[in-house]
LOTIMAR-905219 format. One line per 5 residues: number of its first residue (from 0); for each residue x, y, z of C-alpha. Coordinates in steps of 0.001 Angstrom, whole numbers. Example, Ala and Ser with C-alpha at 12.3 -4.5 7.8 and 13.67 -1.06 7.14 Angstrom:
2
0) 12300:-4500:7800 ~ 13670:-1060:7140
This chain:
75
0) -798:-68665:-8677 ~ -571:-65060:-7523 ~ 2362:-64190:-5040 ~ 2310:-61364:-3098 ~ 5337:-58827:-2535
5) 4778:-57818:1310 ~ 6653:-54849:3099 ~ 8824:-56136:5681 ~ 9339:-52750:7862 ~ 7346:-49731:8122
10) 8839:-47318:5075 ~ 7882:-44636:3047 ~ 7881:-45474:-564 ~ 10856:-43903:-2752 ~ 10069:-44782:-5917
15) 7930:-47730:-7789 ~ 9778:-49523:-10375 ~ 7162:-51626:-11668 ~ 3883:-51357:-13679 ~ 1500:-53968:-14353
20) 1857:-56336:-17075 ~ 5455:-55713:-16599 ~ 7652:-58834:-16745 ~ 10404:-59278:-13444 ~ 12937:-61799:-12911
25) 13815:-63138:-9450 ~ 15964:-60290:-7742 ~ 14471:-57321:-9917 ~ 13866:-54355:-7453 ~ 10087:-53681:-7543
30) 10198:-50702:-4937 ~ 12596:-48710:-3075 ~ 11432:-48090:188 ~ 13237:-45364:2790 ~ 13355:-45982:6324
35) 15514:-44335:9235 ~ 17211:-42337:6213 ~ 17759:-45743:4800 ~ 17217:-46577:1372 ~ 15956:-50343:854
40) 15258:-52297:-2382 ~ 12410:-54509:-2409 ~ 12989:-57386:-4485 ~ 11015:-59862:-6345 ~ 11373:-63145:-5000
45) 10740:-65183:-8133 ~ 10035:-64449:-12085 ~ 6695:-63455:-13213 ~ 4632:-60632:-14226 ~ 3377:-57668:-11836
50) -450:-58145:-11885 ~ -1065:-54908:-9565 ~ 918:-52256:-7947 ~ -763:-51501:-4611 ~ 1704:-48425:-3397
55) 2443:-44924:-4293 ~ 5316:-42658:-4377 ~ 5385:-40988:-732 ~ 2862:-44002:864 ~ 4128:-44947:4463
60) 3347:-48272:4450 ~ 3491:-50847:7518 ~ 5437:-54206:7919 ~ 2839:-56760:6094 ~ 1411:-54462:3473
65) 1190:-55975:131 ~ 3367:-53752:-2349 ~ 2511:-55562:-5241 ~ 1025:-58823:-6579 ~ 2586:-61048:-9475
70) 1583:-64019:-11547 ~ 4027:-66467:-11386 ~ 4217:-67583:-15143 ~ 4491:-71703:-14280 ~ 1112:-71369:-12727
C-alpha cells in the first residue's frame, strides 16, 4: 500500500534528500523545509521505497501538500 509524506506547514523546500526507487527507513529525512528562518526536516514515518517525489528545491508548499509517496514493503 502506498503512503504519502505530507507537509504539515507552509514552507519552502530547501533540499530534497530522496529519489524515486530509494529505500528509506523510519526516521530518515525525506526533505528539508524552511519556514520562518527555521530548517525543518520532514521524516519518513515507516520504512519503504520512494515511489514518487512531488516537490523540487525552491517550491513553496502548503500544509497538506504531498511531498513524496512511498511503497510499504510489507504490503
